[in-house]
N, C-alpha and C positions, 0 to 999 in steps of 0.2 A: 221521825224522832220524837222522843217525848221528854219534857222538861219536868223533873218535878224537885222538893223541895227534901233536904236531907232528914228531918224530923219524922219518928216514929208516928204515923198517924195513919188513918186512911185516906187512898188516895184515887182521885176519878179520871180514868184517862178514855181518850175517844180513839176507838179503834174502827180497824175492819179486817175481821179478823176472815181467814178461808172457810171456818165451818162455822156453824150456827153453837157450837157446843164446846165448853171448858171446863175441868174442873181441877186443875193443877197452874199454878203461875210462878216460874222459877226466872229470878235475877240470878245473872252471873257476871261477877266483877272481871271486868276488862284487863284490870292491871295485877289482880292477886289471882285469877282464874278460880275462885271461890263461889259455891252457888247456893243461894238462900230460896226457902220455899214459902211463898205468900199463901194465905188464904184468900179465895175469891168471895167477897162480899154479895155482889150481884154482877149480873151480865146481862143486861138489857138493851134490847131492838132500838132504835131509832130512824129518825125517816131514810137516812144513806149509810148510817154508821152505828157503831155498838157501844154502849158505855159501859166500861168494865170499873169497877170498884173493887179495890184491892186493900187489905189488910197488912200496910207494913208496920210490921210489931219490932223491928230494933233500926235504930238510927244508921241512914247509909252514910256513906265516905263521900264527903263535899269534894267538889270536882272531878269526880269519878264516871266514867262511863260504862252502865249496865247493859248486858244483852238480856230482853226479856223476852221469853220463850210462855208460852199458851198450850198446851196438853189436853186434849180428852181421850182418856185413857194414855194409849202408847203414841196417837198420833198427834204431831203438833200443829196448832189451829190457826197459829199467830206469831210472829216474830219480829222484834223490834228494836232499836237503840233507844237507850234509856240514858240523860245525862241528869247529874245532881247539883242543885247549886243552891244556894241560901238566899240568890240575889231575887227581886220582887219579880214573880215571873210574868207580870203587864208590862216590863220594861226590861225583860232579858235581852242582851245583847253581847256577843262575845268580844265586841268592843270595850263595855265595860270591866273587863277583867285587868288587874294590873301588867301581867306579863304580856297582853294583846297590845299594848301602850305603843302607837306609833309603828305597828306592824301593818293596820289596812289604812292605807293614805291612798286618799281618792284621788283620781287622774282630772284635775282642771284643768279644759283649755277655753278658749273664746269660742273657738269652733269658726276657726276664717281658714279660707284656702283659697288659693291663687290658680285662676285657669288661664294658662297657655292656648295662644291661636296661632 
C-alpha cells in the first residue's frame, strides 16, 4: 500500500515490480471507477526495490483509495493500492481520522492468570 498527498506534484514511490520496464501509470478511483493516466518521470533500480517517480498533474481526491497499475505495453508489471491523505505522511495513522475515533480500542490487561492444581 502506498500513501500519497492529494496535491498535484511529482510523487516518489518505492515498489517491487514484476518486470523491469514500465511505460504507463494508471490510477483508478475505487469509488468513482474513473481512470487517470500519469507520466512516468523516472524508473530507477535500487538495492532491492525500484524507485518510481510519476507526474501527478491533477489534484487527487482526499480520503479516496486508488488502484495503481503499471504497464509495459499491454503487460501489467505492477499493481498496488494507493490511499490519498493530506495528513503528514511521517505520522500517518488510521487512528487520527475523526470517524475512527474510539473505533480501535486496545485491550489492556495485567496479564495475570490463575493455575489450579
